[in-house]
C-alpha positions as CSV (number, residue, x, y, z in Angstrom):
1,M,133.8,144.7,75.8
2,A,132.0,147.5,76.9
3,V,129.5,148.7,74.5
4,A,127.7,145.9,74.2
5,P,126.2,145.9,77.5
6,R,124.9,149.1,76.6
7,N,123.8,148.4,73.3
8,S,121.9,145.4,74.5
9,E,120.4,147.7,77.8
10,A,119.0,149.9,74.6
11,E,117.3,147.3,72.7
12,H,115.8,145.7,75.8
13,S,114.3,149.2,76.8
14,A,113.2,149.6,73.0
15,E,110.7,146.6,73.2
16,H,108.9,148.1,76.2
17,I,108.2,151.6,74.2
18,I,104.7,151.8,72.6
19,A,104.6,153.6,69.3
20,A,102.4,156.9,69.7
21,P,99.0,156.5,68.1
22,T,98.4,158.1,64.6
23,G,94.9,159.8,63.3
24,P,91.5,161.6,65.1
25,L,92.6,162.6,68.7
26,I,89.7,160.9,70.3
27,V,89.6,159.1,73.4
28,P,88.0,155.7,73.6
29,A,85.2,154.8,75.9
30,V,85.9,151.1,76.0
31,V,88.7,150.7,78.6
32,S,91.0,147.3,77.3
33,G,92.7,145.2,80.6
34,D,92.7,146.1,84.0
35,A,88.7,147.1,85.1
36,Q,90.1,148.1,88.2
37,L,92.7,150.7,86.8
38,V,91.2,153.7,88.7
39,L,94.1,156.6,87.0
40,S,95.6,156.6,84.2
41,L,98.3,159.9,84.4
42,V,99.8,161.1,81.4
43,V,103.3,162.8,81.5
44,P,104.3,164.4,78.4
45,T,108.3,165.1,78.0
46,L,110.6,166.8,75.5
47,N,113.7,166.7,76.7
48,E,113.5,166.4,80.2
49,S,116.6,163.8,80.9
50,E,117.5,165.7,83.9
51,N,114.2,165.5,85.7
52,I,112.6,162.4,84.4
53,S,114.0,159.7,86.7
54,D,113.1,161.8,89.8
55,F,110.0,163.5,89.2
56,L,109.0,159.8,88.1
57,A,110.2,158.2,91.4
58,A,108.2,161.4,93.5
59,V,104.9,160.2,91.3
60,R,105.0,156.8,92.3
61,H,105.9,157.3,95.7
62,T,102.6,159.5,96.1
63,L,100.4,157.0,93.8
64,D,101.5,154.0,95.9
65,Q,100.4,155.8,98.9
66,A,97.1,156.9,97.2
67,L,95.8,154.3,95.0
68,P,98.6,151.3,95.3
69,G,98.2,148.9,92.5
70,R,95.4,150.7,90.8
71,Y,96.8,153.2,88.6
72,E,99.5,153.3,85.4
73,V,101.6,156.2,84.5
74,I,102.1,157.0,80.9
75,V,105.4,159.1,79.8
76,V,104.6,160.4,75.9
77,D,107.9,161.5,74.6
78,D,108.2,163.8,71.4
79,D,111.1,161.7,70.5
80,S,113.7,163.7,72.4
81,A,117.1,164.7,71.7
82,D,118.7,164.1,75.0
83,R,116.7,160.5,74.7
84,T,114.5,160.9,77.7
85,W,111.9,158.2,76.3
86,E,115.2,155.6,76.4
87,I,115.8,156.6,80.1
88,A,111.9,156.5,81.2
89,A,111.8,152.7,79.3
90,R,115.2,151.6,81.4
91,L,112.8,153.0,84.7
92,R,110.3,150.5,84.1
93,V,112.2,147.2,85.7
94,G,110.6,147.6,89.4
95,F,108.4,149.8,88.3
96,P,105.4,147.7,86.5
97,E,103.2,150.6,86.7
98,L,105.0,153.0,83.8
99,R,104.2,152.8,79.9
100,V,106.5,154.7,77.7
101,V,104.8,156.4,74.5
102,R,107.5,157.4,71.6
103,R,105.7,160.0,69.7
104,Q,107.5,160.7,66.4
105,N,106.5,163.1,63.2
106,E,103.8,165.1,65.6
107,S,104.3,167.8,67.8
108,G,102.9,169.8,70.8
109,L,102.1,169.2,74.1
110,A,98.3,169.1,74.3
111,V,98.2,166.8,71.4
112,A,100.9,164.7,73.6
113,V,98.4,164.7,76.7
114,I,95.6,163.3,74.2
115,R,97.7,160.5,72.2
116,G,98.6,159.5,76.0
117,W,94.7,159.2,77.1
118,Q,94.3,157.1,73.5
119,V,96.5,154.1,74.9
120,A,95.0,154.6,78.4
121,R,93.1,152.1,80.6
122,G,91.9,153.9,83.7
123,Q,88.7,155.5,84.5
124,I,90.1,158.3,85.1
125,L,92.7,160.7,82.7
126,G,95.6,163.1,84.2
127,T,98.3,164.7,83.4
128,I,100.8,166.6,85.0
129,N,104.2,168.3,83.7
130,A,107.5,166.7,84.4
131,D,109.3,169.7,85.3
132,F,108.4,169.7,89.2
133,Q,106.2,173.0,88.4
134,H,103.5,170.7,89.6
135,P,104.7,169.0,93.3
136,P,104.2,165.5,92.4
137,D,102.0,165.2,96.0
138,V,99.2,167.1,94.9
139,L,98.1,164.2,92.8
140,G,97.3,162.8,96.1
141,R,95.0,165.8,96.8
142,L,93.1,165.4,93.8
143,L,92.8,162.2,94.1
144,E,90.9,162.8,97.5
145,R,88.8,165.2,96.1
146,R,87.7,162.8,93.3
147,A,84.0,161.9,94.7
148,G,81.3,162.7,92.4
149,A,83.2,165.2,89.9
150,D,84.2,164.8,86.3
151,L,87.1,166.8,86.7
152,I,89.5,168.0,89.4
153,V,91.8,171.0,88.5
154,A,95.4,172.0,90.4
155,T,94.8,175.7,90.6
156,R,96.8,178.4,91.1
157,H,94.6,181.0,91.6
158,G,92.0,179.6,94.2
159,D,92.0,177.2,97.4
160,G,95.1,178.3,98.9
161,G,97.3,178.1,95.6
162,G,99.7,180.7,94.3
163,L,102.5,181.2,92.0
164,G,105.2,180.7,94.1
165,D,108.3,182.6,92.8
166,W,107.7,183.2,89.7
167,G,109.3,186.2,88.5
168,L,107.5,189.5,87.4
169,A,107.8,188.4,83.5
170,R,106.4,185.4,83.7
171,R,103.3,186.5,86.2
172,I,102.8,189.6,83.7
173,S,102.8,187.0,80.9
174,S,100.2,184.3,82.4
175,W,98.2,187.6,83.5
176,G,97.8,188.4,80.2
177,A,96.8,185.0,78.9
178,A,94.2,184.7,81.5
179,Q,92.9,188.1,80.3
180,I,92.5,186.9,76.8
181,G,90.8,184.0,77.8
182,R,88.3,185.9,80.2
183,W,87.5,188.4,77.4
184,L,87.2,185.9,74.6
185,L,85.7,182.6,76.8
186,P,84.0,184.0,79.8
187,Q,81.9,180.8,80.3
188,V,85.4,179.0,80.8
189,Y,86.7,181.1,83.0
190,A,83.1,181.1,84.9
191,R,83.6,177.4,85.7
192,V,86.9,177.4,86.6
193,S,90.2,179.6,88.8
194,D,92.6,178.1,86.4
195,P,92.0,177.1,82.8
196,L,95.8,177.4,81.8
197,S,96.1,174.7,84.2
198,G,98.7,171.7,83.5
199,C,98.0,169.5,86.1
200,Y,94.2,167.8,86.6
201,L,92.2,164.8,86.4
202,V,88.9,163.8,83.9
203,R,86.5,161.1,84.2
204,R,87.1,159.5,80.9
205,E,83.2,159.0,80.2
206,A,83.5,163.1,80.1
207,V,85.9,162.9,77.1
208,A,85.2,159.8,75.3
209,G,84.0,159.8,72.2
210,V,84.4,163.8,71.7
211,P,86.8,165.0,68.8
212,L,88.8,167.0,70.3
213,K,91.2,169.5,68.4
214,P,94.1,171.4,70.5
215,L,96.5,173.9,69.6
216,G,99.9,174.6,71.5
217,Y,100.0,173.2,75.2
218,K,96.6,174.4,76.5
219,S,94.7,170.8,77.3
220,L,92.0,172.1,79.7
221,M,90.8,174.7,77.9
222,E,89.9,172.3,75.1
223,L,88.0,169.4,77.3
224,L,85.8,172.3,79.1
225,V,84.4,173.7,75.8
226,R,84.2,170.6,73.7
227,G,84.0,167.6,76.3
228,N,81.1,167.1,78.5
229,V,82.4,168.4,81.6
230,G,79.8,168.4,84.7
231,E,80.5,169.0,88.5
232,I,84.2,170.4,88.7
233,H,86.3,170.5,92.0
234,E,89.6,172.3,92.5
235,C,92.9,172.0,94.8
236,G,95.1,174.5,95.4
237,Y,98.9,174.2,94.8
238,E,101.5,176.7,94.8
239,M,103.2,176.8,91.3
240,R,107.4,176.1,91.3
241,K,109.9,177.3,89.5
242,R,112.2,174.9,87.2
243,V,115.4,174.1,88.6
244,R,116.8,171.8,86.1
245,G,116.5,171.8,82.1
246,Q,114.8,174.2,79.9
247,S,111.7,175.6,79.6
248,K,109.9,174.8,76.6
249,V,108.1,177.9,76.1
250,H,109.1,179.7,72.8
251,A,107.8,182.7,70.6
252,L,105.3,180.9,68.7
253,H,103.7,179.8,72.1
254,P,101.2,183.0,72.5
255,L,100.3,183.2,68.9
256,Q,99.6,179.6,69.2
257,Y,97.2,180.4,72.7
258,I,95.2,182.9,71.1
259,R,94.5,180.8,68.0
260,H,93.2,178.1,70.2
261,V,90.9,180.5,72.0
262,L,89.8,182.0,69.3
263,R,88.9,178.4,67.9
264,L,87.7,177.5,71.5
265,R,85.5,180.2,71.2
266,A,83.9,179.7,67.6
267,A,83.3,176.0,69.3
268,A,81.2,176.9,71.7
269,R,79.2,179.3,70.0
270,E,78.3,176.2,67.4
271,R,77.4,174.2,70.7
272,R,74.8,176.5,72.2
């Protein structure tokens, strides 16, 4: 008798899960649905069952104050073994602004973000990680600085931002990635203090209709090179250390990052 309610609950949750888009990574210019929807925030996830409930509650608290009734949160889950997508879908009860996309047969954090934007309905598109390394309250401060901007970036390297309690190894790794970026894409680093940030908001018109080709887990540099980004604003924040769950960084990430930067360098030259 105890099994039936669980199965029923799972089936009910599955009804609210959106299949991920396929095909080219192009964000549509035309927004269907509520024209008053200001923000579509994508939360890419992979095995975040320990964080997702508390994280979404914190995001909702911030956005209910900043944009009551005028936002949506889109969880894009990479078919997590811990069924993060199912946990998120259950949270839709009483949280009508939440939508859940289950992505199968495709990987890559940056691609997940764009897949979420492809189903988004807001005028502003955004992303934030679900591991609390980006404090959810930074979203309110990003929104406060959106006037006149195509892009608003949460930065660790300016406006009072910092790396918090990061260990030495991670600080060195981050510094090395930044040096590679400055060398190969100096025009990007001249515009943004933290182009490796995974938390930012972008106006739909700045990326709509543009074929995007990210590789790995850094999506912001992709927008800065291939998008039509004009004015940029920044907002400092202090990066936090992951407390629950496991890091998704693996040995291939540095190689993917270098390949992505080289690809963007070639793209930037073609646009000149």
